[in-house]
C-alpha positions as CSV (number, residue, x, y, z in Angstrom):
1,M,0.0,0.0,0.0
2,D,1.0,3.6,-0.4
3,K,2.9,5.0,2.6
4,P,3.2,8.7,2.2
5,W,4.2,9.2,5.8
6,L,7.6,7.6,5.3
7,E,8.9,10.6,3.4
8,H,8.2,12.7,6.5
9,Y,10.0,10.7,9.1
10,P,12.7,12.6,10.9
11,A,16.3,11.6,10.2
12,G,17.2,8.5,12.2
13,V,13.7,7.0,12.5
14,P,13.6,3.8,10.5
15,A,10.7,2.7,8.3
16,E,10.8,-0.7,9.9
17,I,12.0,-2.0,13.3
18,D,13.6,-5.5,13.8
19,I,11.0,-7.3,15.9
20,N,13.2,-10.4,16.0
21,Q,15.7,-8.9,18.4
22,Y,14.0,-10.5,21.4
23,E,11.8,-13.5,21.9
24,T,10.0,-12.3,25.1
25,V,9.4,-9.2,27.2
26,S,11.2,-10.8,30.2
27,Q,14.3,-11.2,28.0
28,V,14.3,-7.4,27.5
29,L,13.8,-6.8,31.2
30,E,16.5,-9.2,32.3
31,E,19.0,-7.7,29.8
32,S,18.4,-4.2,31.2
33,M,18.4,-5.2,34.8
34,K,21.9,-6.7,34.4
35,K,23.2,-4.0,32.1
36,Y,22.1,-1.1,34.3
37,A,22.4,-2.8,37.7
38,S,23.9,0.2,39.5
39,R,21.4,2.8,38.0
40,T,18.2,3.9,39.7
41,A,15.3,2.4,38.0
42,F,12.4,3.8,40.0
43,R,11.8,6.5,42.5
44,C,8.8,6.9,44.7
45,M,7.9,8.8,47.9
46,G,11.6,9.6,48.5
47,K,12.8,6.1,48.1
48,T,14.8,4.7,45.1
49,L,15.0,1.2,43.6
50,S,18.0,0.3,41.5
51,Y,18.0,-2.0,38.6
52,G,20.0,-4.5,40.6
53,Q,17.4,-4.4,43.4
54,L,14.6,-4.7,40.8
55,D,16.4,-7.8,39.5
56,A,16.7,-9.4,42.9
57,L,13.2,-8.6,44.2
58,S,11.5,-9.7,41.0
59,R,13.5,-12.9,40.9
60,S,12.5,-13.7,44.5
61,L,8.8,-13.0,43.9
62,A,8.9,-14.9,40.6
63,A,10.4,-17.9,42.4
64,W,7.7,-17.7,45.1
65,L,5.0,-17.6,42.5
66,Q,6.4,-20.7,40.8
67,S,6.5,-22.4,44.2
68,R,2.7,-22.1,44.3
69,G,2.4,-24.6,41.5
70,L,1.0,-22.4,38.9
71,A,1.3,-23.7,35.3
72,P,3.2,-21.8,32.7
73,G,0.9,-19.2,31.1
74,A,-1.2,-18.8,34.2
75,R,-2.8,-15.4,34.7
76,V,-1.7,-13.3,37.7
77,A,-3.5,-10.0,38.4
78,I,-2.0,-6.8,39.8
79,M,-4.2,-4.4,41.6
80,L,-1.8,-1.6,42.6
81,P,-1.3,2.1,42.2
82,N,2.0,3.7,41.1
83,I,4.2,2.3,43.9
84,L,7.6,0.5,43.8
85,Q,5.9,-2.9,44.1
86,Y,4.2,-2.5,40.7
87,P,7.3,-2.8,38.5
88,V,8.6,-5.6,40.7
89,C,5.4,-7.5,40.2
90,V,5.3,-7.1,36.4
91,A,8.9,-8.3,36.1
92,A,8.3,-11.2,38.5
93,I,5.2,-12.5,36.7
94,L,6.8,-12.4,33.3
95,R,10.0,-14.0,34.5
96,A,8.1,-16.8,36.2
97,G,6.4,-17.6,32.9
98,Y,3.0,-16.1,33.6
99,A,0.7,-13.5,32.1
100,V,-0.1,-10.1,33.7
101,V,-3.7,-9.0,34.2
102,N,-3.7,-5.3,35.0
103,V,-6.6,-4.3,37.3
104,N,-7.7,-0.7,38.1
105,P,-7.4,-0.4,41.9
106,L,-10.6,1.8,41.9
107,Y,-12.8,-1.0,40.5
108,T,-16.0,-1.9,42.4
109,P,-16.5,-5.5,43.4
110,R,-18.7,-6.1,40.3
111,E,-16.0,-4.8,37.9
112,L,-13.2,-6.7,39.7
113,E,-15.2,-10.0,39.7
114,H,-15.8,-9.8,36.0
115,Q,-12.2,-9.2,35.2
116,L,-10.9,-12.0,37.5
117,R,-13.5,-14.5,36.2
118,D,-13.0,-13.6,32.6
119,S,-9.2,-13.8,32.7
120,G,-9.2,-16.9,34.9
121,A,-6.6,-15.3,37.1
122,E,-5.3,-17.8,39.8
123,A,-3.3,-15.3,41.8
124,I,-3.4,-11.6,42.6
125,V,-1.1,-9.0,44.1
126,I,-3.3,-6.3,45.7
127,L,-2.7,-3.2,47.9
128,E,-4.3,-3.7,51.3
129,N,-6.3,-0.5,50.8
130,F,-8.4,-2.4,48.2
131,A,-8.5,-5.9,49.9
132,T,-12.0,-5.4,51.0
133,T,-13.1,-5.2,47.4
134,L,-11.5,-8.6,46.6
135,Q,-13.0,-10.0,49.8
136,K,-16.5,-9.6,48.4
137,V,-15.9,-11.5,45.2
138,I,-13.0,-13.9,45.6
139,A,-15.2,-16.9,46.4
140,S,-16.7,-16.7,42.9
141,T,-13.3,-16.5,41.1
142,A,-10.4,-18.9,40.4
143,V,-8.0,-16.9,42.6
144,K,-6.2,-19.3,45.0
145,H,-3.2,-17.2,45.9
146,V,-3.4,-13.6,47.3
147,V,-0.4,-11.4,48.0
148,V,-1.2,-8.3,50.0
149,A,1.0,-5.3,49.7
150,S,1.1,-2.2,51.9
151,M,2.2,1.3,50.8
152,G,5.4,1.2,52.9
153,D,6.7,-2.3,51.9
154,L,9.7,-1.1,49.9
155,L,10.2,2.4,51.5
156,G,12.7,1.2,54.1
157,G,12.4,0.6,57.8
158,F,11.4,3.9,59.5
159,R,9.9,5.5,56.4
160,G,7.9,2.4,55.5
161,T,6.6,2.0,59.1
162,L,5.6,5.7,59.2
163,V,3.8,5.6,55.9
164,N,1.9,2.5,56.8
165,F,0.8,4.0,60.1
166,V,-0.4,7.2,58.5
167,V,-2.2,5.3,55.7
168,R,-3.9,2.9,58.1
169,H,-4.5,4.9,61.2
170,V,-4.4,8.7,60.4
171,K,-5.9,8.8,56.9
172,K,-7.9,5.6,57.6
173,M,-7.5,4.4,54.0
174,V,-7.4,0.7,54.8
175,P,-10.9,-0.7,55.5
176,K,-11.0,-3.9,57.6
177,W,-10.6,-7.0,55.4
178,S,-10.5,-10.8,55.6
179,L,-9.2,-13.0,52.8
180,P,-8.4,-16.8,52.8
181,S,-4.7,-17.5,53.5
182,P,-3.3,-14.1,52.4
183,V,0.5,-13.7,52.1
184,R,2.2,-10.4,52.8
185,F,4.3,-9.0,49.9
186,S,7.4,-8.8,52.0
187,S,6.9,-12.4,53.2
188,A,6.5,-13.7,49.6
189,V,9.7,-12.0,48.6
190,A,11.6,-13.2,51.6
191,H,10.4,-16.8,51.1
192,G,11.2,-16.6,47.3
193,G,14.7,-15.5,48.1
194,G,15.4,-19.0,49.4
195,V,13.9,-20.7,46.3
196,T,15.5,-21.2,42.9
197,L,13.8,-19.5,40.0
198,K,13.2,-22.3,37.4
199,P,13.9,-21.4,33.8
200,V,10.8,-21.3,31.7
201,T,10.6,-21.5,27.9
202,R,8.2,-18.9,26.6
203,T,7.9,-17.7,23.0
204,R,6.9,-14.5,21.2
205,E,3.5,-16.1,20.6
206,D,2.8,-16.5,24.3
207,V,0.5,-14.1,26.2
208,A,2.4,-11.4,28.1
209,F,-0.6,-9.2,29.2
210,L,-4.4,-9.2,29.2
211,Q,-5.2,-5.6,29.0
212,Y,-8.9,-5.0,29.6
213,T,-10.9,-2.5,27.7
214,G,-14.6,-1.5,27.6
215,G,-17.1,-3.8,26.0
216,T,-19.9,-2.8,23.6
217,T,-22.1,-5.3,25.3
218,G,-21.5,-4.0,28.8
219,A,-18.7,-6.3,29.9
220,S,-15.1,-5.4,29.4
221,K,-12.9,-7.7,27.3
222,G,-9.3,-8.5,27.5
223,A,-7.0,-7.4,24.7
224,T,-4.6,-10.4,24.3
225,L,-1.1,-8.8,24.0
226,L,1.6,-11.4,23.1
227,N,5.3,-11.0,23.9
228,R,5.9,-9.9,20.3
229,N,3.3,-7.2,20.6
230,I,4.8,-5.5,23.6
231,V,8.4,-6.0,22.4
232,A,7.5,-4.4,19.0
233,N,5.9,-1.4,20.6
234,M,8.8,-0.9,22.9
235,L,11.1,-0.8,19.9
236,Q,8.8,1.3,17.9
237,V,8.5,4.0,20.5
238,E,12.2,3.9,21.3
239,A,13.0,4.5,17.6
240,W,10.5,7.3,17.4
241,M,12.1,9.1,20.4
242,Q,15.6,9.1,18.9
243,P,15.5,12.5,17.2
244,A,15.1,14.1,20.6
245,V,16.6,11.6,23.0
246,D,19.7,9.4,22.5
247,T,18.6,6.3,24.4
248,R,22.0,4.8,24.0
249,S,23.8,7.7,25.7
250,E,25.7,7.2,29.0
251,T,23.6,9.9,30.5
252,Q,20.5,8.5,32.2
253,I,17.1,9.6,30.9
254,N,14.4,10.5,33.5
255,F,10.7,9.9,33.0
256,V,7.8,11.4,35.0
257,C,5.3,8.6,35.6
258,A,2.1,10.2,36.9
259,L,-0.2,8.2,34.6
260,P,-1.5,4.9,36.2
261,L,0.8,2.0,35.4
262,Y,-2.2,-0.4,35.0
263,H,-3.3,1.7,32.0
264,V,-1.6,0.6,28.8
265,F,-0.2,4.1,28.0
266,A,2.0,4.2,31.1
267,L,2.6,0.5,31.1
268,T,4.4,0.6,27.8
269,V,5.7,4.2,27.6
270,C,6.9,4.5,31.1
271,N,7.5,1.1,32.7
272,M,8.5,-1.0,29.7
273,I,10.4,1.5,27.6
274,G,11.9,3.1,30.7
275,I,13.4,-0.3,31.7
276,R,14.4,-1.1,28.1
277,I,16.6,2.1,27.9
278,G,17.8,2.1,31.5
279,A,15.8,5.2,32.5
280,C,14.7,6.3,35.9
281,N,10.9,6.6,36.4
282,L,9.5,8.9,39.0
283,L,6.3,7.2,40.2
284,I,3.5,9.4,41.4
285,P,0.9,7.4,43.4
286,N,-1.6,10.3,43.5
287,P,-1.3,12.8,40.7
288,R,-4.6,14.4,41.8
289,D,-2.6,16.0,44.6
290,I,-1.2,18.6,42.3
291,S,0.7,20.5,45.0
292,G,2.4,17.3,46.2
293,F,3.1,16.3,42.6
294,V,4.8,19.6,41.9
295,K,6.8,19.3,45.1
296,E,8.1,15.9,43.8
297,L,9.0,17.4,40.5
298,S,11.0,20.2,42.1
299,T,13.6,17.7,43.3
300,F,13.8,15.7,40.0
301,R,15.4,16.5,36.7
302,F,13.0,15.2,34.1
303,D,13.6,14.5,30.4
304,I,10.3,12.8,29.3
305,F,6.9,13.7,30.5
306,P,4.0,11.6,29.4
307,G,0.5,12.9,30.3
308,L,-3.1,13.5,29.4
309,N,-4.7,16.8,28.5
310,T,-6.4,17.0,32.0
311,L,-3.0,16.5,33.8
312,F,-1.2,19.1,31.6
313,N,-4.1,21.5,32.1
314,A,-4.1,21.1,35.9
315,L,-0.3,21.6,36.1
316,T,-0.3,24.8,34.0
317,H,-2.8,26.3,36.4
318,N,-0.5,25.6,39.4
319,K,1.8,28.5,40.4
320,G,4.5,26.3,41.8
321,F,4.7,24.4,38.5
322,A,5.6,27.5,36.6
323,R,8.6,28.0,38.8
324,L,10.1,24.6,38.0
325,D,13.3,24.0,36.0
326,F,12.3,22.7,32.5
327,S,15.8,23.0,30.9
328,S,16.2,19.2,30.6
329,L,12.6,18.5,29.3
330,K,13.0,17.0,25.8
331,I,9.7,15.3,25.1
332,S,6.2,16.0,26.4
333,L,4.0,13.1,25.3
334,G,0.2,13.5,25.1
335,G,-2.1,10.5,24.7
336,G,-5.2,8.9,26.0
337,M,-7.5,11.8,24.9
338,A,-7.3,14.8,22.6
339,T,-5.0,17.6,23.7
340,Q,-6.8,20.9,23.5
341,R,-5.1,23.7,21.7
342,T,-5.3,26.2,24.6
343,V,-3.7,23.6,26.9
344,A,-0.9,22.8,24.4
345,E,-0.1,26.4,23.9
346,K,0.0,27.2,27.6
347,W,2.2,24.1,28.2
348,L,4.6,25.2,25.5
349,A,4.8,28.8,26.8
350,L,5.5,27.6,30.3
351,T,7.9,24.7,29.6
352,G,9.3,25.4,26.2
353,S,8.3,21.8,25.2
354,A,5.6,21.2,22.7
355,I,3.1,18.4,23.6
356,V,3.7,15.5,21.1
357,E,0.3,13.9,20.6
358,G,0.1,10.2,19.8
359,Y,-2.7,7.7,19.4
360,G,-3.3,4.1,20.3
361,L,-5.5,1.7,22.1
362,S,-5.2,-1.3,24.5
363,E,-5.5,-3.4,21.3
364,T,-2.4,-1.8,19.8
365,S,0.0,-2.1,22.9
366,P,-0.8,1.0,22.6
367,V,1.1,3.3,20.3
368,A,0.1,3.3,16.6
369,T,0.7,6.9,15.5
370,A,2.5,10.0,16.9
371,N,3.6,13.4,15.9
372,V,7.4,13.8,15.4
373,V,9.2,14.4,18.7
374,T,10.9,17.5,17.3
375,L,7.5,19.2,17.1
376,K,7.6,23.0,17.6
377,G,3.9,23.6,18.1
378,F,0.3,22.3,18.1
379,T,-0.9,20.4,15.1
380,G,-4.3,19.1,16.1
381,T,-3.4,15.7,14.5
382,I,-2.5,12.3,16.0
383,G,0.6,12.3,13.8
384,L,2.1,9.7,11.5
385,P,2.1,5.9,11.7
386,V,5.1,4.8,13.7
387,S,7.7,2.4,12.3
388,S,6.4,-0.9,10.9
389,T,2.9,0.4,11.1
390,E,0.3,0.8,8.4
391,I,-2.9,2.9,8.6
392,A,-5.8,2.6,6.2
393,I,-8.8,4.9,6.2
394,R,-11.8,2.8,5.1
395,D,-15.5,3.0,4.5
396,D,-18.2,0.7,5.9
397,S,-17.7,-1.8,3.1
398,G,-13.9,-2.1,3.9
399,A,-12.7,-0.1,0.9
400,D,-10.0,2.5,1.2
401,V,-11.5,6.0,0.9
402,P,-9.8,8.7,-1.3
403,Q,-7.1,10.7,0.5
404,G,-8.6,13.6,2.4
405,E,-12.0,11.9,3.0
406,A,-13.2,10.6,6.3
407,G,-13.3,6.9,7.1
408,E,-12.6,4.4,9.9
409,I,-9.0,4.3,11.1
410,C,-7.7,0.8,10.6
411,I,-4.3,-0.3,11.9
412,R,-1.9,-3.1,10.9
413,G,1.4,-3.7,12.6
414,P,3.4,-6.0,14.9
415,Q,1.9,-4.2,17.9
416,V,-1.7,-5.2,17.1
417,M,-3.2,-7.7,19.6
418,A,-3.8,-11.3,18.9
419,G,-7.5,-10.8,19.6
420,Y,-9.9,-10.6,22.6
421,W,-9.4,-13.2,25.3
422,N,-11.8,-16.1,24.7
423,Q,-14.0,-13.9,22.5
424,P,-13.7,-15.0,18.9
425,D,-16.8,-13.3,17.8
426,E,-15.7,-10.0,19.2
427,T,-12.3,-10.5,17.6
428,A,-13.9,-11.2,14.2
429,N,-15.9,-7.9,14.5
430,V,-12.7,-5.8,14.7
431,M,-10.2,-7.7,12.6
432,T,-10.3,-7.6,8.8
433,A,-9.3,-10.4,6.5
434,D,-6.1,-8.6,5.6
435,G,-5.0,-8.2,9.2
436,F,-6.1,-4.6,10.0
437,F,-7.7,-3.7,13.4
438,K,-10.8,-1.5,13.1
439,T,-10.5,1.1,15.8
440,G,-14.0,2.6,15.6
441,D,-12.6,6.1,15.3
442,I,-13.2,8.1,12.2
443,G,-10.3,10.0,10.8
444,V,-8.9,11.8,7.8
445,M,-5.4,11.3,6.4
446,D,-3.7,14.3,4.7
447,A,-1.2,14.1,1.8
448,E,1.8,13.7,4.2
449,G,0.2,10.8,6.0
450,A,-0.8,12.7,9.1
451,I,-4.2,11.7,10.6
452,R,-6.8,13.8,12.2
453,I,-9.6,12.2,14.3
454,V,-13.0,13.7,13.4
455,D,-15.6,11.5,15.0
456,R,-16.2,8.2,16.8
457,K,-18.0,5.3,15.2
458,K,-18.7,3.4,18.4
459,D,-20.8,4.7,21.3
460,M,-17.9,5.3,23.7
461,V,-17.2,8.1,26.1
462,L,-13.6,9.1,26.6
463,I,-13.0,10.4,30.2
464,S,-9.5,11.6,31.0
465,G,-8.0,8.9,28.8
466,F,-10.3,6.1,30.0
467,N,-12.8,4.4,27.8
468,V,-16.3,4.3,29.2
469,Y,-19.0,2.3,27.4
470,P,-22.7,3.5,27.7
471,S,-23.9,-0.1,27.5
472,E,-22.1,-1.0,30.8
473,I,-23.6,2.0,32.6
474,E,-27.1,1.2,31.2
475,D,-26.7,-2.4,32.3
476,V,-25.8,-1.5,35.8
477,V,-28.5,1.2,36.3
478,T,-31.3,-0.9,34.9
479,H,-30.8,-3.4,37.8
480,H,-32.3,-0.7,40.1
481,P,-35.9,-1.7,40.7
482,G,-37.1,1.9,40.3
483,V,-35.6,2.2,36.7
484,L,-37.7,1.3,33.7
485,E,-35.3,2.4,30.9
486,A,-31.9,4.1,30.7
487,A,-29.6,5.6,28.1
488,A,-26.1,7.0,28.6
489,I,-24.2,9.3,26.3
490,G,-21.0,11.4,26.4
491,V,-21.2,15.2,26.6
492,P,-18.3,17.7,26.4
493,D,-16.5,18.5,29.6
494,E,-13.8,21.1,30.0
495,H,-11.9,19.2,32.6
496,S,-12.1,15.5,31.5
497,G,-12.8,16.0,27.8
498,E,-16.1,14.2,28.1
499,A,-18.5,13.3,30.9
500,V,-21.4,10.8,31.1
501,K,-25.0,12.0,31.0
502,L,-27.6,9.5,32.0
503,F,-31.3,9.6,30.9
504,I,-33.7,7.7,33.0
505,V,-37.4,6.6,32.6
506,R,-38.7,5.8,36.1
507,K,-40.6,2.7,37.0
508,D,-41.0,4.1,40.5
509,P,-42.2,7.7,40.4
510,A,-40.5,8.3,43.8
511,L,-37.0,7.5,42.6
512,T,-34.7,10.4,43.2
513,E,-31.3,11.4,41.7
514,G,-29.6,11.0,45.0
515,A,-30.9,7.4,45.5
516,L,-29.7,6.5,42.0
517,R,-26.3,8.0,42.6
518,E,-25.9,5.9,45.8
519,F,-26.9,2.8,43.9
520,L,-24.4,3.4,41.1
521,K,-21.5,3.7,43.6
522,E,-21.8,0.0,44.2
523,G,-21.5,-1.0,40.6
524,L,-19.3,1.6,38.8
525,A,-15.9,3.0,39.4
526,G,-15.9,6.7,40.1
527,Y,-14.9,7.9,36.6
528,K,-17.7,5.9,35.0
529,R,-20.5,7.4,37.1
530,P,-22.7,10.0,35.4
531,K,-22.0,13.6,36.0
532,Y,-25.5,14.5,34.8
533,I,-28.8,12.6,35.3
534,E,-32.0,13.6,33.5
535,F,-35.4,12.0,34.1
536,R,-37.7,11.7,31.1
537,T,-41.1,10.2,30.4
538,D,-39.7,8.2,27.4
539,L,-36.6,7.7,25.3
540,P,-36.3,8.0,21.5
541,K,-36.4,4.6,19.8
542,S,-36.0,3.1,16.3
543,P,-39.0,1.3,14.7
544,V,-37.8,-2.0,16.2
545,G,-37.5,-0.5,19.7
546,K,-33.8,0.2,20.0
547,V,-32.9,3.3,22.0
548,L,-31.3,5.9,19.8
549,R,-28.5,7.5,21.8
550,R,-27.7,9.8,18.9
551,E,-31.1,11.5,19.3
552,L,-30.1,12.4,22.9
553,R,-26.8,14.0,22.1
554,P,-26.6,17.8,22.2
555,R,-26.9,19.5,18.8
556,S,-23.8,21.2,17.6
């Protein structure tokens, strides 16, 4: 196919990457842990973790996991925020020969139960703050082994003890919980230190991650990311960064990792690529605490800053942020949601670094396109296809549309998932006969190969980088005995990009908005809950009775 974008690649960015350099993700991790043993790999809450320590800790935890008798390829879930235990767990699970199932720590019991049951996870590492959520559903899952972490586990004696005391007893962030035969993170690591890690043969075709994304039918589905998918995207993004950052330099590169590591953007761009190039990642457990975040940044020289529009916006409105030293900032990466021009311009004026927007999905590991990293200003596009990636713009019949016309963005490349976990029908709906993944986003490609998103084909709401599917919200709310019918849509929101608006037809005339909101707290994570609720006497429907969400959307 015609690839006009290749002529506009910066010098040094290859048209293709060599995906055969590595067989597995764990091979990449082990190489870096040995090569950069003396370097700092992660920093969090004033404590650092070297590559050598990451190697030792992950080896011990991997050996402990193997000692539980899990078969190669078993799924192990991680339900942690951005703390030092997270990269240790990812490396351990992969080194032991298992697959990682990332879980949002803010999930409700209903959401957690679905993901654990669907993935068939047999073990989980969970922060004690969220153990009560697991307690409510573990009996109906395949989970047999539970490792419970605390915030202070890897922060050192006095600091760790103090942090745990504050979290448990001052801030009271750890509800009482009870789980069958839980093992503390520190105990698992200590026990694993006396066990030999057995070599496991894994191939590029084996599953490395199950990365869950929203489902059009209400239930989320796991994007099956093989070793070769993640390795490919690591190499693709590393190659793309070269014009601005020499990843082979003796000078260590520093990342700011405020985006949640359980989200595919930070997972690959911070954790995986960071380790690949021997970088240091500053982990921010709570980026909503902007003042605390800025205080952390004031003590850290940072080169690469991945973020979302909402995060960039919040920082530019903080007076302390404007006083920071941005002289080392080489790349500001924007993803997860569209970056607004006003935010991009203010960020550039403050930091001297243009926000380089990219585009991707859980299904693409995630990066598929990106603006060039030497960008000098806002483009409003998602950039060019990255190395070894093809983008086709197609109509509903699957035919390529003429250049400049709108169609569905379809992606083919080594980073595209193997399919949805145990859902062949859903996989068939999104994969074409010639190997392209149909994104559901409508875009236009210009003569240079740059792509602009103009619409969304599927009924999805994008809230601060997270996909929220109306069908899931409707499924939860219609379980309320006072609800007859429901419809959810996305509406513009200046802070989160979009917000959920819920339309309700009552069965019980006495049903109130307050009662409905309380009910939804039990079934939906906070970011999925509607910002607006409107009661109606009926909902617009098609001749066959299907609710027409498009009729509820605000007119432009």
